[in-house]
Structure formats: structure tokens, C-alpha cells
SEROZA-97402 format. One record per residue (C-alpha): residue in three letters; chain; x, z, y; residue number from 1. Coordinates in nm, 2 decimals. Each point is the difference from the previous one (the first is absolute). Last residue first. Layout:
PT ALA A X Z Y NUM $
...
This chain:
PT GLY A 1.28 -0.46 -1.91 353 $
PT LEU A -0.37 0.06 -0.01 352 $
PT MET A -0.01 0.35 0.13 351 $
PT GLN A 0.27 -0.06 0.25 350 $
PT ALA A -0.16 -0.32 0.14 349 $
PT GLY A -0.35 0.14 0.02 348 $
PT PHE A -0.11 -0.25 0.27 347 $
PT ASP A 0.25 0.17 0.24 346 $
PT GLU A 0.13 0.31 -0.18 345 $
PT ALA A 0.38 -0.01 0.04 344 $
PT PHE A 0.07 -0.11 0.35 343 $
PT ASP A -0.32 0.13 0.14 342 $
PT ARG A -0.16 -0.20 0.28 341 $
PT TRP A -0.24 0.13 0.26 340 $
PT VAL A -0.15 -0.26 0.23 339 $
PT SER A -0.13 -0.01 0.35 338 $
PT HIS A -0.17 -0.26 0.23 337 $
PT ILE A -0.15 0.12 0.32 336 $
PT HIS A -0.17 -0.20 0.27 335 $
PT THR A -0.05 0.17 0.34 334 $
PT GLY A 0.35 -0.04 0.14 333 $
PT GLY A -0.09 -0.28 0.24 332 $
PT ASN A -0.17 -0.22 -0.25 331 $
PT ARG A 0.29 0.01 -0.25 330 $
PT SER A 0.31 0.22 -0.02 329 $
PT ASN A -0.13 0.30 -0.19 328 $
PT ASP A 0.23 0.00 -0.30 327 $
PT HIS A 0.04 0.29 -0.24 326 $
PT GLU A 0.24 -0.02 -0.29 325 $
PT LEU A 0.04 0.28 -0.25 324 $
PT LEU A 0.29 -0.03 -0.25 323 $
PT PHE A 0.05 0.22 -0.31 322 $
PT THR A 0.23 0.17 -0.25 321 $
PT PRO A 0.33 0.03 0.19 320 $
PT GLY A -0.17 0.05 0.33 319 $
PT GLN A -0.14 -0.23 0.26 318 $
PT VAL A -0.24 0.05 0.30 317 $
PT ARG A -0.06 -0.31 0.20 316 $
PT TYR A -0.14 -0.06 0.35 315 $
PT TYR A -0.14 -0.29 0.19 314 $
PT TYR A -0.12 -0.03 0.36 313 $
PT PRO A -0.22 -0.22 0.22 312 $
PT LYS A -0.17 0.16 0.30 311 $
PT ARG A -0.33 0.18 -0.01 310 $
PT ALA A 0.16 0.34 0.03 309 $
PT GLU A 0.34 0.03 0.16 308 $
PT LEU A 0.33 0.03 -0.19 307 $
PT ALA A 0.06 -0.38 -0.01 306 $
PT GLY A 0.18 -0.19 -0.27 305 $
PT SER A 0.20 0.11 -0.31 304 $
PT TRP A 0.01 0.33 -0.18 303 $
PT GLY A 0.21 0.13 -0.29 302 $
PT PHE A -0.04 0.32 -0.20 301 $
PT ARG A 0.26 0.06 -0.27 300 $
PT ILE A -0.04 0.22 -0.31 299 $
PT GLN A 0.31 0.12 -0.18 298 $
PT GLU A -0.03 0.35 0.16 297 $
PT LEU A -0.33 0.04 -0.17 296 $
PT GLY A 0.19 0.00 -0.33 295 $
PT ALA A -0.07 -0.19 -0.32 294 $
PT ALA A -0.18 0.30 -0.14 293 $
PT HIS A -0.21 0.03 0.31 292 $
PT ILE A -0.11 -0.36 -0.02 291 $
PT ARG A -0.07 0.04 -0.37 290 $
PT ALA A -0.20 0.31 0.06 289 $
PT LEU A -0.20 -0.18 0.27 288 $
PT HIS A -0.07 -0.28 -0.24 287 $
PT THR A -0.12 0.23 -0.27 286 $
PT ALA A -0.22 0.21 0.23 285 $
PT ALA A -0.17 -0.32 0.13 284 $
PT LEU A -0.05 -0.10 -0.36 283 $
PT ASN A -0.17 0.34 -0.08 282 $
PT ALA A -0.22 -0.02 0.31 281 $
PT PRO A -0.13 -0.35 -0.06 280 $
PT LEU A 0.15 -0.23 0.26 279 $
PT THR A -0.13 -0.05 0.35 278 $
PT ASN A 0.18 0.33 0.09 277 $
PT LEU A 0.33 -0.19 -0.06 276 $
PT TYR A -0.04 -0.19 0.33 275 $
PT THR A -0.08 0.30 0.22 274 $
PT GLN A 0.25 0.21 -0.19 273 $
PT LEU A 0.29 -0.23 0.07 272 $
PT ILE A -0.08 -0.01 0.37 271 $
PT GLU A -0.06 0.37 0.01 270 $
PT GLN A 0.33 0.06 -0.17 269 $
PT LEU A 0.17 -0.19 0.29 268 $
PT LEU A -0.19 0.20 0.25 267 $
PT LYS A 0.10 0.33 -0.17 266 $
PT GLN A 0.36 -0.12 0.00 265 $
PT GLN A -0.03 -0.05 0.38 264 $
PT ASP A -0.12 0.35 0.04 263 $
PT PRO A 0.29 0.14 -0.21 262 $
PT ASN A 0.27 -0.20 0.20 261 $
PT PHE A 0.08 -0.35 -0.13 260 $
PT GLU A 0.36 -0.12 -0.06 259 $
PT SER A -0.03 0.06 -0.38 258 $
PT ALA A -0.28 -0.25 0.01 257 $
PT ALA A 0.25 -0.28 0.05 256 $
PT LEU A -0.06 -0.22 0.30 255 $
PT GLY A -0.07 -0.37 0.00 254 $
PT ALA A 0.10 -0.28 -0.24 253 $
PT PRO A 0.15 -0.01 -0.35 252 $
PT ALA A -0.03 -0.35 -0.15 251 $
PT LEU A -0.32 -0.04 -0.19 250 $
PT PRO A -0.05 0.16 -0.34 249 $
PT LYS A -0.11 -0.24 -0.27 248 $
PT VAL A -0.34 -0.16 -0.04 247 $
PT TYR A -0.24 -0.11 -0.27 246 $
PT PRO A -0.31 -0.22 0.03 245 $
PT GLN A 0.10 -0.14 0.34 244 $
PT ASN A -0.30 0.00 0.23 243 $
PT GLN A 0.18 0.06 0.34 242 $
PT THR A 0.33 0.19 -0.05 241 $
PT VAL A 0.10 -0.01 0.36 240 $
PT HIS A -0.32 0.12 0.17 239 $
PT GLN A -0.10 -0.22 0.29 238 $
PT GLY A 0.08 -0.06 0.36 237 $
PT LEU A 0.34 0.18 0.00 236 $
PT ALA A -0.10 0.19 0.31 235 $
PT ARG A 0.26 -0.05 0.28 234 $
PT ALA A 0.29 0.23 0.09 233 $
PT GLU A 0.12 0.02 -0.36 232 $
PT PHE A 0.16 0.30 -0.18 231 $
PT ILE A -0.19 0.27 0.19 230 $
PT ALA A 0.10 0.31 -0.19 229 $
PT THR A 0.36 -0.02 0.12 228 $
PT GLN A -0.11 -0.02 0.37 227 $
PT ARG A -0.25 0.28 -0.07 226 $
PT LYS A 0.28 0.22 -0.12 225 $
PT ASN A 0.20 -0.04 0.33 224 $
PT ASP A -0.32 0.05 0.21 223 $
PT ALA A -0.12 0.31 -0.17 222 $
PT LEU A -0.28 -0.07 -0.25 221 $
PT SER A -0.36 0.10 0.08 220 $
PT THR A -0.10 -0.36 0.08 219 $
PT VAL A 0.09 -0.12 -0.35 218 $
PT LEU A -0.19 0.28 -0.17 217 $
PT GLU A -0.31 -0.02 0.22 216 $
PT ARG A -0.02 -0.38 -0.06 215 $
PT ALA A 0.03 0.06 -0.37 214 $
PT ALA A -0.28 0.26 0.00 213 $
PT TRP A -0.20 -0.23 0.21 212 $
PT GLU A -0.02 -0.31 -0.21 211 $
PT GLU A -0.07 0.13 -0.35 210 $
PT ARG A -0.19 0.28 0.17 209 $
PT GLU A -0.27 -0.24 0.13 208 $
PT MET A -0.04 -0.24 -0.29 207 $
PT ALA A -0.38 -0.07 -0.02 206 $
PT LYS A -0.07 0.11 0.36 205 $
PT LEU A -0.38 -0.05 0.03 204 $
PT GLY A -0.13 0.06 0.35 203 $
PT ALA A -0.31 -0.22 -0.03 202 $
PT ASP A 0.15 -0.26 0.22 201 $
PT ASN A 0.30 -0.03 -0.23 200 $
PT LEU A 0.34 0.17 0.01 199 $
PT THR A 0.29 -0.14 -0.20 198 $
PT PRO A -0.17 -0.34 0.01 197 $
PT TRP A 0.11 -0.11 -0.25 196 $
PT ALA A 0.12 0.22 -0.28 195 $
PT GLY A 0.23 -0.04 -0.30 194 $
PT LEU A 0.08 0.18 -0.32 193 $
PT PHE A 0.21 -0.14 -0.28 192 $
PT PHE A 0.09 0.17 -0.33 191 $
PT PRO A 0.28 -0.06 -0.25 190 $
PT MET A -0.03 0.20 -0.21 189 $
PT VAL A -0.29 0.18 -0.15 188 $
PT THR A 0.16 0.12 -0.32 187 $
PT LEU A -0.18 0.17 -0.29 186 $
PT ARG A 0.14 0.14 -0.31 185 $
PT LYS A -0.12 0.03 -0.36 184 $
PT GLN A 0.29 -0.23 -0.11 183 $
PT ALA A -0.15 -0.27 0.22 182 $
PT LEU A -0.26 -0.02 0.28 181 $
PT THR A 0.06 -0.22 0.30 180 $
PT PHE A -0.21 0.02 0.32 179 $
PT HIS A 0.04 -0.22 0.31 178 $
PT ARG A -0.17 0.05 0.34 177 $
PT SER A 0.01 -0.27 0.26 176 $
PT LEU A -0.19 0.05 0.33 175 $
PT HIS A 0.04 -0.18 0.33 174 $
PT HIS A -0.23 -0.29 -0.09 173 $
PT GLY A -0.08 0.01 -0.37 172 $
PT GLU A 0.11 0.18 -0.32 171 $
PT PHE A -0.10 0.23 -0.28 170 $
PT ARG A 0.23 -0.04 -0.30 169 $
PT TRP A 0.00 0.10 -0.37 168 $
PT GLY A 0.23 0.10 -0.27 167 $
PT TRP A 0.07 -0.01 -0.37 166 $
PT PRO A 0.28 0.11 -0.23 165 $
PT GLU A -0.15 0.15 -0.20 164 $
PT THR A -0.33 -0.06 -0.17 163 $
PT GLY A -0.25 0.22 0.17 162 $
PT PRO A -0.10 -0.26 0.26 161 $
PT THR A 0.08 -0.34 -0.15 160 $
PT GLY A 0.26 -0.22 0.19 159 $
PT PHE A 0.00 -0.05 0.37 158 $
PT ILE A -0.32 0.07 0.19 157 $
PT THR A -0.07 -0.16 0.34 156 $
PT VAL A -0.24 0.13 0.27 155 $
PT TYR A -0.01 -0.20 0.32 154 $
PT TYR A -0.09 0.08 0.35 153 $
PT LEU A -0.18 -0.27 0.19 152 $
PT GLN A -0.31 0.22 0.06 151 $
PT PRO A 0.10 0.10 0.35 150 $
PT ASP A -0.04 -0.37 0.11 149 $
PT ASN A 0.20 -0.03 0.32 148 $
PT GLY A -0.13 0.01 0.35 147 $
PT LEU A 0.29 0.22 0.10 146 $
PT ASP A -0.20 0.31 0.09 145 $
PT ASN A -0.19 -0.03 -0.33 144 $
PT GLN A 0.33 -0.03 -0.18 143 $
PT LEU A 0.07 0.35 0.13 142 $
PT SER A -0.24 0.14 -0.26 141 $
PT ILE A 0.24 -0.10 -0.28 140 $
PT ILE A 0.29 0.19 0.16 139 $
PT ASP A -0.22 0.31 0.04 138 $
PT LEU A -0.12 -0.02 -0.36 137 $
PT ALA A 0.35 -0.03 -0.13 136 $
PT LYS A 0.12 0.30 0.21 135 $
PT GLN A -0.30 0.20 -0.13 134 $
PT PHE A 0.11 -0.08 -0.36 133 $
PT GLY A 0.36 0.10 0.07 132 $
PT ARG A -0.13 0.32 0.16 131 $
PT ASP A -0.21 0.08 -0.30 130 $
PT SER A 0.31 -0.07 -0.22 129 $
PT VAL A 0.05 -0.33 -0.18 128 $
PT SER A -0.08 -0.14 -0.35 127 $
PT LYS A -0.34 0.17 -0.06 126 $
PT HIS A -0.11 -0.12 0.35 125 $
PT LEU A 0.09 -0.36 -0.08 124 $
PT LEU A -0.19 0.01 -0.33 123 $
PT ALA A -0.31 0.15 0.18 122 $
PT PHE A 0.03 -0.28 0.25 121 $
PT ALA A -0.02 -0.26 -0.27 120 $
PT LEU A -0.29 0.19 -0.17 119 $
PT ASP A -0.20 0.01 0.33 118 $
PT GLN A 0.08 -0.37 0.05 117 $
PT GLN A -0.15 -0.07 -0.35 116 $
PT SER A -0.31 0.19 0.10 115 $
PT GLN A -0.04 -0.19 0.32 114 $
PT SER A 0.04 -0.33 -0.18 113 $
PT MET A 0.34 -0.17 0.00 112 $
PT GLU A 0.10 -0.34 0.14 111 $
PT LYS A 0.06 0.14 0.35 110 $
PT LEU A 0.22 0.27 -0.14 109 $
PT PRO A 0.25 -0.26 -0.11 108 $
PT LEU A 0.10 -0.06 -0.36 107 $
PT GLY A 0.36 -0.09 -0.06 106 $
PT HIS A 0.24 -0.24 0.15 105 $
PT ARG A 0.07 0.01 0.37 104 $
PT PRO A 0.08 -0.30 0.23 103 $
PT PHE A 0.27 0.09 0.26 102 $
PT GLY A -0.07 -0.10 0.36 101 $
PT SER A -0.37 -0.08 -0.05 100 $
PT GLN A -0.04 0.31 -0.21 99 $
PT THR A 0.13 0.21 0.29 98 $
PT THR A 0.35 0.15 0.01 97 $
PT TRP A 0.14 0.29 -0.20 96 $
PT HIS A 0.17 -0.17 -0.29 95 $
PT TRP A 0.06 0.02 -0.38 94 $
PT ARG A 0.13 -0.19 -0.30 93 $
PT THR A 0.15 0.27 -0.23 92 $
PT ARG A -0.30 0.00 -0.25 91 $
PT GLU A -0.06 -0.37 0.05 90 $
PT ALA A 0.32 -0.08 -0.20 89 $
PT ASP A -0.21 0.07 -0.32 88 $
PT THR A 0.15 0.26 -0.23 87 $
PT PHE A -0.30 0.24 0.02 86 $
PT ALA A -0.23 -0.29 -0.09 85 $
PT TYR A -0.26 -0.07 0.27 84 $
PT THR A -0.35 0.12 0.07 83 $
PT ALA A -0.25 -0.01 0.29 82 $
PT LYS A -0.09 -0.37 -0.03 81 $
PT ALA A -0.07 0.02 -0.38 80 $
PT ARG A -0.20 0.32 0.06 79 $
PT GLN A -0.22 -0.17 0.26 78 $
PT LYS A -0.07 -0.29 -0.23 77 $
PT ASP A -0.08 0.22 -0.29 76 $
PT ASP A -0.23 0.23 0.19 75 $
PT LEU A 0.14 0.31 0.16 74 $
PT ALA A -0.12 0.36 -0.05 73 $
PT ALA A 0.23 0.06 -0.30 72 $
PT LEU A 0.30 -0.09 0.22 71 $
PT PHE A -0.09 0.27 0.25 70 $
PT LYS A -0.07 0.26 -0.27 69 $
PT ASN A 0.33 -0.09 -0.17 68 $
PT ALA A 0.19 0.05 0.33 67 $
PT ALA A -0.16 0.34 0.06 66 $
PT GLU A 0.09 0.12 -0.35 65 $
PT THR A 0.36 -0.12 0.04 64 $
PT ILE A 0.03 0.17 0.34 63 $
PT GLU A -0.13 0.33 -0.16 62 $
PT PRO A 0.23 -0.03 -0.30 61 $
PT ALA A 0.31 -0.07 0.23 60 $
PT LEU A -0.07 0.28 0.25 59 $
PT ALA A 0.15 0.27 -0.22 58 $
PT ASP A 0.34 -0.16 0.04 57 $
PT ALA A 0.20 0.09 -0.31 56 $
PT SER A 0.38 -0.04 0.06 55 $
PT THR A 0.01 -0.05 0.38 54 $
PT ALA A -0.21 0.29 0.13 53 $
PT ALA A 0.11 0.25 -0.26 52 $
PT THR A 0.36 -0.07 0.05 51 $
PT THR A -0.02 0.00 0.38 50 $
PT ARG A -0.19 0.33 0.04 49 $
PT SER A 0.30 0.22 0.02 48 $
PT ALA A 0.14 -0.23 0.27 47 $
PT LEU A -0.30 0.05 0.22 46 $
PT THR A 0.03 0.38 -0.01 45 $
PT ALA A 0.37 -0.02 0.07 44 $
PT SER A -0.06 -0.24 0.29 43 $
PT THR A -0.25 0.25 0.14 42 $
PT GLN A -0.37 -0.02 -0.05 41 $
PT GLY A -0.14 0.32 0.15 40 $
PT PRO A -0.27 -0.16 0.21 39 $
PT ASN A -0.09 -0.36 -0.09 38 $
PT ALA A 0.06 -0.23 0.30 37 $
PT TYR A 0.37 0.03 -0.02 36 $
PT GLY A 0.22 0.04 0.31 35 $
PT SER A 0.18 0.31 -0.13 34 $
PT SER A -0.17 0.22 0.25 33 $
PT ASN A -0.34 -0.12 -0.12 32 $
PT PRO A -0.16 -0.34 0.08 31 $
PT ALA A -0.35 0.01 0.13 30 $
PT THR A -0.28 -0.15 -0.21 29 $
PT PRO A -0.26 -0.20 0.18 28 $
PT THR A -0.36 -0.02 -0.13 27 $
PT CYS A -0.10 -0.37 0.00 26 $
PT ALA A 0.10 -0.03 -0.36 25 $
PT ALA A -0.23 0.28 -0.10 24 $
PT LEU A -0.30 -0.18 0.17 23 $
PT TRP A 0.08 -0.34 -0.16 22 $
PT GLY A 0.06 0.12 -0.36 21 $
PT GLY A 0.00 0.36 -0.10 20 $
PT ALA A -0.14 -0.02 -0.35 19 $
PT GLY A 0.00 -0.33 -0.18 18 $
PT ALA A 0.01 -0.38 0.03 17 $
PT LEU A -0.36 -0.04 0.09 16 $
PT MET A 0.05 0.21 0.31 15 $
PT SER A 0.26 -0.24 0.14 14 $
PT TRP A -0.20 -0.31 -0.07 13 $
PT ARG A -0.32 0.13 0.15 12 $
PT LEU A 0.17 0.14 0.31 11 $
PT LEU A 0.16 -0.35 0.06 10 $
PT MET A -0.34 -0.16 -0.05 9 $
PT ARG A -0.17 0.23 0.24 8 $
PT ARG A 0.28 -0.05 0.26 7 $
PT ASN A -0.05 -0.37 0.01 6 $
PT ILE A 0.17 -0.29 -0.18 5 $
PT LYS A -0.10 -0.31 0.19 4 $
PT PRO A -0.09 -0.33 -0.16 3 $
PT ASN A 0.18 -0.31 0.16 2 $
PT MET A -0.23 -0.23 0.20 1 $
């Protein structure tokens, strides 16, 4: 029988990683009039923070320290399994399926002691926001509903923490988080979030607003605009870019954001914010600033498939700097796969180029 990860273990991991943690992440934050979760952050405010956030990320030393604490706690055999050269092709080899569908390389949680697991989760929490950490715990806990082993999540370190460039990965079923540190900067692209079931028997909705904000947006459109937004009658059946290491913009599809009314623009920004809220706050601000600088009117929102809940659908949001794909076409529209790609920053491409 697969070991279960219970509420006590989830609380332990989140609290070990620092202040706030699980309880703070469960406290909702309402968007303000601009659609942002942090009151008072306009696009101008975000843009003013871009240089500081990208040139000398204050998180880098903390992530480095957490990674070194994790590695120091491993024995030689574990450390050899957990580490790769930064230049190894393994760094851009990634997936979201189970270990049986795509064998992982690195050190799994199940081969760690409790104290080592604590350090692995502390490293994850240092590398994402409280909400991003809670999202990860929710996704992991859903493995219990599927009869999967929730300890088949793998930690892999690339290079030597503190000697740039270096990076690390936390990955398993429905969760793939990548972190690259170079030039005193941190990038966390790409990232994958999935959920099955979308609502479990305990009432957990791991990705509720990721689904419903988009459905509210497409159903709020006038008939003629909705016809443009829905670029395929049937759900695509999967996200287009799959597990490619680097991607280019997809062909334009759907409706331009310039066609949205103010309420619809808020829903679009809520979608973006819900995903970016899983990033550390300064990085979320940086990406929002880049999106605004490139022009919100350049963003297109496209939908395919059914509009009703628990029926297959797919949507994408694409702008000049990024692509968000969200597919919920499996198991009667109760099985989400979603990925955020950045055309310049995936796997630190721009920093390393």
C-alpha cells in the first residue's frame, strides 16, 4: 500500500519552511480594482520594480543556503543520485506524468528520512510563494485519491549551489517546478501545475480559479465575440507544447484582450495573477511588468470545447512574452494539465545566452 501524506505532514512541511506557510496560504486575497492581488500595485508600480527584481534577486542567497543544507544532510549515495552537472541534458528533460509513464532522475522523497524530506520541502518553499507552496502540497495530496505514491516526487540539483550558474528541480505527477540561478538572478520558468480530480471527496479544489475565471470570461462574452474566442468546437485533447524544453509562440488564436470590457479584463488578469501568484512576489511583479510593457492589447484568449462544467475544454492565453496553456479534456473535464512558458526565460535561456 502506498504511504499517505496527511494534513499533519503537510502542515509540518509548510511551517518548517518559514513564517506564514499553510495557514497563511489558505487565507484568500481578493484582487483590487486593477485585478491584482496586492493592493496598490499598478502596472507602473510593477514596472518600477523590474530592474531590482531581475538584476539582484534577494532570494538567490536563501535558496542557495537551503539547497546546501539539503545536500549536506544526504549520504554519499543519495547525493550522487540527487546531483547532475548544470550542463547535463537532464536539466531540460521534464514531464508531468507518473513515474511509470516517464521515469524520473534525482532523489525521490521516499528515499529520504523525515528530516531530509523536511529540508527538501524547505528548499521548495524558499523557491516559490506561500501560495505556490500550498498549491504543490495540494497537488501532492491528490495522489492519495488516485492510489499513487505521494512520495514519488524527485529533487534534482544541477551544478553547485552558490557557484553560478546552477539550478534545481522538484518534479512528480502533475507538478514540475524548475529554478535556474545565474547572474544573481532567479528564473522559475517553465512551470507545470495539474490536478485530478478537480474536486475530491474532502472538498479540495486544487485549481479552482484557474478553471472558473476562464469559464466566467468566455461565457461573459457577447455572442459574436465568443465565436471568435472559441477557435475550436472540440477540446484539443492536450496542451500543444507538451514537454518541449523551449517553445516559440503558437499561431494567434482566439480573441484579443483589447476586445474585452473592463470586467472581462479583470477576469483575464485574475487568470494571469492566479498562476503568477505561485512565484515569489518579486518575480511575479517582474513578469506582470513585462506583460504590461509588451501591451495587454497584444494578449489573446482562446477557448476550445464545452462551456459547461465537468465537460472537456482547453484554453490558452498568449502574449508577446509568454504562453499559458490549460487543458481539462480528460476524465470528463475533471483532470487539469496546465503549463506556463516564457519565450525568453525558460530554463534561464536569456540569462545563459
